[in-house]
N, CA and C atoms as an extended XYZ file, in Angstrom:
297
Properties=species:S:1:pos:R:3:atomname:S:1:resname:S:1:resid:I:1 pbc="F F F"
N       123.111       90.903      117.965 N   MET     1
C       121.936       91.482      118.597 CA  MET     1
C       120.731       90.525      118.392 C   MET     1
N       120.060       90.147      119.455 N   GLY     2
C       118.966       89.227      119.356 CA  GLY     2
C       117.677       89.831      118.856 C   GLY     2
N       116.796       89.000      118.424 N   LEU     3
C       115.487       89.428      117.955 CA  LEU     3
C       114.631       89.910      119.104 C   LEU     3
N       114.130       91.144      119.078 N   PRO     4
C       113.167       91.555      120.070 CA  PRO     4
C       111.910       90.663      119.996 C   PRO     4
N       111.489       90.139      121.085 N   GLN     5
C       110.387       89.177      121.092 CA  GLN     5
C       109.022       89.813      120.882 C   GLN     5
N       108.869       91.086      121.152 N   LYS     6
C       107.544       91.697      121.143 CA  LYS     6
C       107.298       92.460      119.868 C   LYS     6
N       106.851       91.758      118.849 N   ALA     7
C       106.439       92.405      117.591 CA  ALA     7
C       105.027       92.902      117.797 C   ALA     7
N       104.755       94.090      117.365 N   ILE     8
C       103.435       94.690      117.528 CA  ILE     8
C       102.822       94.815      116.148 C   ILE     8
N       101.663       94.199      115.931 N   ILE     9
C       100.948       94.308      114.673 CA  ILE     9
C       100.002       95.483      114.791 C   ILE     9
N       100.151       96.393      113.807 N   ARG    10
C        99.359       97.624      113.822 CA  ARG    10
C        98.503       97.690      112.547 C   ARG    10
N        97.431       98.423      112.596 N   PRO    11
C        96.618       98.605      111.395 CA  PRO    11
C        97.369       99.464      110.389 C   PRO    11
N        97.041       99.293      109.110 N   PHE    12
C        97.679      100.030      108.033 CA  PHE    12
C        97.577      101.528      108.234 C   PHE    12
N        96.471      101.996      108.797 N   ARG    13
C        96.240      103.446      108.964 CA  ARG    13
C        97.290      104.151      109.826 C   ARG    13
N        98.053      103.375      110.610 N   VAL    14
C        99.084      103.988      111.453 CA  VAL    14
C       100.121      104.740      110.608 C   VAL    14
N       100.273      104.334      109.340 N   LEU    15
C       101.249      105.012      108.469 CA  LEU    15
C       100.899      106.480      108.262 C   LEU    15
N        99.626      106.814      108.343 N   ARG    16
C        99.233      108.230      108.183 CA  ARG    16
C        99.707      109.062      109.382 C   ARG    16
N        99.841      108.411      110.549 N   LYS    17
C       100.229      109.124      111.771 CA  LYS    17
C       101.734      109.237      111.949 C   LYS    17
N       102.509      108.483      111.195 N   ILE    18
C       103.948      108.477      111.362 CA  ILE    18
C       104.607      109.741      110.886 C   ILE    18
N       104.016      110.395      109.879 N   GLY    19
C       104.596      111.624      109.372 CA  GLY    19
C       105.142      111.540      107.960 C   GLY    19
N       104.733      110.534      107.201 N   PHE    20
C       105.152      110.440      105.821 CA  PHE    20
C       104.538      111.589      105.012 C   PHE    20
N       105.171      111.915      103.926 N   SER    21
C       104.642      112.965      103.039 CA  SER    21
C       103.344      112.489      102.386 C   SER    21
N       102.574      113.437      101.862 N   ALA    22
C       101.296      113.086      101.220 CA  ALA    22
C       101.536      112.179      100.000 C   ALA    22
N       102.626      112.406       99.276 N   SER    23
C       102.871      111.567       98.098 CA  SER    23
C       103.253      110.155       98.533 C   SER    23
N       103.987      109.985       99.619 N   ARG    24
C       104.348      108.645      100.109 CA  ARG    24
C       103.088      107.928      100.605 C   ARG    24
N       102.220      108.637      101.307 N   ILE    25
C       100.960      108.024      101.775 CA  ILE    25
C       100.121      107.594      100.591 C   ILE    25
N       100.078      108.406       99.522 N   ALA    26
C        99.317      108.046       98.330 CA  ALA    26
C        99.876      106.769       97.700 C   ALA    26
N       101.212      106.610       97.689 N   ARG    27
C       101.826      105.388       97.169 CA  ARG    27
C       101.471      104.186       98.035 C   ARG    27
N       101.522      104.367       99.366 N   PHE    28
C       101.119      103.270      100.277 CA  PHE    28
C        99.664      102.896      100.016 C   PHE    28
N        98.807      103.872       99.829 N   GLU    29
C        97.385      103.596       99.586 CA  GLU    29
C        97.155      102.814       98.272 C   GLU    29
N        97.863      103.209       97.229 N   ARG    30
C        97.775      102.474       95.945 CA  ARG    30
C        98.276      101.026       96.126 C   ARG    30
N        99.360      100.867       96.839 N   LEU    31
C        99.886       99.526       97.128 CA  LEU    31
C        98.869       98.706       97.899 C   LEU    31
N        98.260       99.302       98.907 N   ARG    32
C        97.263       98.592       99.704 CA  ARG    32
C        96.074       98.178       98.877 C   ARG    32
N        95.530       99.097       98.060 N   ARG    33
C        94.375       98.769       97.224 CA  ARG    33
C        94.705       97.645       96.203 C   ARG    33
N        95.867       97.698       95.607 N   ARG    34
C        96.266       96.719       94.633 CA  ARG    34
C        96.339       95.310       95.285 C   ARG    34
N        96.964       95.224       96.440 N   HIS    35
C        97.127       93.929       97.071 CA  HIS    35
C        95.826       93.436       97.718 C   HIS    35
N        95.027       94.331       98.263 N   GLU    36
C        93.748       93.879       98.808 CA  GLU    36
C        92.829       93.340       97.717 C   GLU    36
N        92.927       93.901       96.510 N   ALA    37
C        92.140       93.381       95.414 CA  ALA    37
C        92.556       91.964       95.035 C   ALA    37
N        93.779       91.587       95.391 N   LEU    38
C        94.283       90.241       95.123 CA  LEU    38
C        94.108       89.308       96.334 C   LEU    38
N        93.397       89.773       97.360 N   GLY    39
C        93.156       88.945       98.529 CA  GLY    39
C        94.278       88.953       99.531 C   GLY    39
N        95.097       89.955       99.487 N   ARG    40
C        96.203       90.074      100.440 CA  ARG    40
C        95.916       91.175      101.463 C   ARG    40
N        96.572       91.066      102.596 N   ALA    41
C        96.408       92.069      103.634 CA  ALA    41
C        97.706       92.846      103.754 C   ALA    41
N        97.610       94.121      104.027 N   LEU    42
C        98.774       94.947      104.359 CA  LEU    42
C        98.679       95.361      105.797 C   LEU    42
N        99.717       95.071      106.563 N   ILE    43
C        99.740       95.457      107.952 CA  ILE    43
C       101.092       96.108      108.242 C   ILE    43
N       101.144       96.790      109.337 N   VAL    44
C       102.407       97.383      109.781 CA  VAL    44
C       102.835       96.619      111.054 C   VAL    44
N       104.087       96.241      111.072 N   VAL    45
C       104.623       95.553      112.244 CA  VAL    45
C       105.797       96.399      112.748 C   VAL    45
N       105.845       96.555      114.095 N   SER    46
C       106.944       97.301      114.671 CA  SER    46
C       107.492       96.534      115.856 C   SER    46
N       108.715       96.865      116.217 N   TRP    47
C       109.398       96.256      117.371 CA  TRP    47
C       109.845       97.355      118.303 C   TRP    47
N       110.041       97.021      119.578 N   PRO    48
C       110.398       98.049      120.565 CA  PRO    48
C       111.670       98.845      120.245 C   PRO    48
N       112.577       98.288      119.435 N   ASP    49
C       113.811       99.011      119.122 CA  ASP    49
C       113.672      100.010      117.975 C   ASP    49
N       112.433      100.182      117.465 N   GLY    50
C       112.178      101.169      116.412 CA  GLY    50
C       112.145      100.610      115.030 C   GLY    50
N       112.483       99.343      114.823 N   VAL    51
C       112.390       98.717      113.526 CA  VAL    51
C       110.923       98.518      113.203 C   VAL    51
N       110.539       98.778      111.972 N   TRP    52
C       109.156       98.612      111.534 CA  TRP    52
C       109.160       98.162      110.080 C   TRP    52
N       108.023       97.650      109.627 N   CYS    53
C       107.891       97.329      108.205 CA  CYS    53
C       106.410       97.232      107.836 C   CYS    53
N       106.166       97.352      106.573 N   VAL    54
C       104.850       97.061      106.014 CA  VAL    54
C       104.967       95.611      105.489 C   VAL    54
N       104.036       94.791      105.918 N   LEU    55
C       104.015       93.381      105.485 CA  LEU    55
C       102.830       93.156      104.569 C   LEU    55
N       103.098       92.530      103.445 N   ILE    56
C       102.051       92.103      102.523 CA  ILE    56
C       101.864       90.599      102.767 C   ILE    56
N       100.683       90.210      103.171 N   LEU    57
C       100.428       88.817      103.547 CA  LEU    57
C        99.245       88.258      102.785 C   LEU    57
N        99.305       86.962      102.534 N   HIS    58
C        98.140       86.251      101.985 CA  HIS    58
C        97.174       86.058      103.147 C   HIS    58
N        96.004       86.647      103.043 N   ALA    59
C        95.000       86.528      104.122 CA  ALA    59
C        94.084       85.330      103.805 C   ALA    59
N        93.661       84.657      104.829 N   GLU    60
C        92.703       83.573      104.646 CA  GLU    60
C        91.355       84.173      104.262 C   GLU    60
N        90.428       83.374      103.865 N   TRP    61
C        89.146       83.871      103.374 CA  TRP    61
C        88.412       84.688      104.439 C   TRP    61
N        88.680       84.476      105.700 N   PHE    62
C        88.012       85.243      106.745 CA  PHE    62
C        88.814       86.458      107.165 C   PHE    62
N        89.939       86.709      106.496 N   GLY    63
C        90.698       87.930      106.713 CA  GLY    63
C        91.613       87.928      107.932 C   GLY    63
N        91.842       86.780      108.557 N   ALA    64
C        92.697       86.742      109.733 CA  ALA    64
C        94.165       86.707      109.307 C   ALA    64
N        94.978       87.393      110.079 N   VAL    65
C        96.415       87.427      109.815 CA  VAL    65
C        97.096       86.975      111.088 C   VAL    65
N        97.978       85.965      110.968 N   VAL    66
C        98.732       85.463      112.096 CA  VAL    66
C       100.197       85.351      111.644 C   VAL    66
N       101.075       85.826      112.487 N   LEU    67
C       102.510       85.711      112.220 CA  LEU    67
C       103.133       84.754      113.225 C   LEU    67
N       103.826       83.750      112.743 N   ASP    68
C       104.500       82.862      113.668 CA  ASP    68
C       105.901       83.415      113.945 C   ASP    68
N       106.645       82.762      114.821 N   GLN    69
C       107.937       83.264      115.248 CA  GLN    69
C       108.946       83.317      114.093 C   GLN    69
N       108.895       82.335      113.202 N   LEU    70
C       109.773       82.306      112.031 CA  LEU    70
C       109.522       83.502      111.144 C   LEU    70
N       108.239       83.812      110.908 N   GLU    71
C       107.889       84.962      110.080 CA  GLU    71
C       108.317       86.282      110.722 C   GLU    71
N       108.075       86.371      112.021 N   LYS    72
C       108.497       87.595      112.748 CA  LYS    72
C       110.004       87.789      112.673 C   LYS    72
N       110.755       86.700      112.830 N   SER    73
C       112.178       86.762      112.797 CA  SER    73
C       112.676       87.194      111.416 C   SER    73
N       112.101       86.587      110.378 N   TYR    74
C       112.446       86.951      109.004 CA  TYR    74
C       112.161       88.426      108.751 C   TYR    74
N       110.941       88.841      109.095 N   ALA    75
C       110.525       90.238      108.875 CA  ALA    75
C       111.443       91.194      109.603 C   ALA    75
N       111.775       90.869      110.859 N   TYR    76
C       112.635       91.751      111.632 CA  TYR    76
C       114.011       91.919      110.996 C   TYR    76
N       114.616       90.789      110.637 N   ARG    77
C       115.956       90.857      110.015 CA  ARG    77
C       115.952       91.657      108.721 C   ARG    77
N       114.969       91.373      107.869 N   GLU    78
C       114.911       92.070      106.575 CA  GLU    78
C       114.574       93.561      106.777 C   GLU    78
N       113.631       93.857      107.648 N   ALA    79
C       113.268       95.269      107.887 CA  ALA    79
C       114.379       96.038      108.510 C   ALA    79
N       115.079       95.429      109.448 N   ARG    80
C       116.203       96.114      110.123 CA  ARG    80
C       117.280       96.471      109.118 C   ARG    80
N       117.563       95.568      108.180 N   GLN    81
C       118.575       95.831      107.146 CA  GLN    81
C       118.097       96.957      106.229 C   GLN    81
N       116.825       96.905      105.825 N   MET    82
C       116.291       97.913      104.920 CA  MET    82
C       116.304       99.290      105.571 C   MET    82
N       115.872       99.367      106.843 N   VAL    83
C       115.868      100.640      107.558 CA  VAL    83
C       117.301      101.191      107.655 C   VAL    83
N       118.248      100.306      107.930 N   SER    84
C       119.649      100.774      108.073 CA  SER    84
C       120.196      101.294      106.733 C   SER    84
N       119.597      100.846      105.628 N   GLU    85
C       120.005      101.308      104.309 CA  GLU    85
C       119.104      102.425      103.774 C   GLU    85
N       118.244      102.960      104.639 N   SER    86
C       117.302      104.026      104.264 CA  SER    86
C       116.373      103.615      103.131 C   SER    86
N       115.961      102.334      103.131 N   ILE    87
C       114.994      101.797      102.181 CA  ILE    87
C       113.689      101.617      102.938 C   ILE    87
N       112.587      102.026      102.334 N   THR    88
C       111.285      101.830      102.964 CA  THR    88
C       111.044      100.326      103.084 C   THR    88
N       110.874       99.828      104.311 N   PRO    89
C       110.735       98.362      104.520 CA  PRO    89
C       109.343       97.844      104.194 C   PRO    89
N       109.190       97.418      102.934 N   ILE    90
C       107.955       96.781      102.499 CA  ILE    90
C       108.306       95.361      102.119 C   ILE    90
N       107.737       94.414      102.839 N   LEU    91
C       108.066       93.008      102.639 CA  LEU    91
C       106.824       92.209      102.244 C   LEU    91
N       106.997       91.249      101.383 N   HIS    92
C       105.928       90.372      100.970 CA  HIS    92
C       106.193       88.979      101.472 C   HIS    92
N       105.415       88.538      102.456 N   LEU    93
C       105.582       87.184      102.982 CA  LEU    93
C       104.809       86.242      102.081 C   LEU    93
N       105.549       85.492      101.305 N   ARG    94
C       104.925       84.552      100.361 CA  ARG    94
C       104.803       83.190      101.026 C   ARG    94
N       103.989       82.349      100.390 N   HIS    95
C       103.753       81.022      100.957 CA  HIS    95
C       105.021       80.206      101.091 C   HIS    95
N       106.036       80.423      100.261 N   GLU    96
C       107.264       79.648      100.351 CA  GLU    96
C       107.926       79.831      101.726 C   GLU    96
N       107.795       81.013      102.307 N   ILE    97
C       108.416       81.281      103.600 CA  ILE    97
C       107.684       80.500      104.690 C   ILE    97
N       106.420       80.238      104.525 N   HIS    98
C       105.615       79.577      105.528 CA  HIS    98
C       105.945       78.095      105.633 C   HIS    98
N       106.611       77.536      104.606 N   ALA    99
C       106.869       76.090      104.618 CA  ALA    99
C       107.964       75.701      105.533 C   ALA    99
């Protein structure tokens, strides 16, 4: 199965609309605050086939987040596997992946 080309970057707040429990949302919020304090961004990425994930990214000083095709491909494969195993897909894209 090929990689869907159209990854959609969504704001973190979309997780509140998906239907997670209040305790799960509270965990997501703690995760977001912890990583934002370290200069990282949390975003939600989804694909047309229903695969989604929370991505933790190192944000530049101006707060811009850009995903290249390699990163999208990696995130899709990892998230798809996690979703199939009923694991909440939270991925941390580290600088090593960008090289």
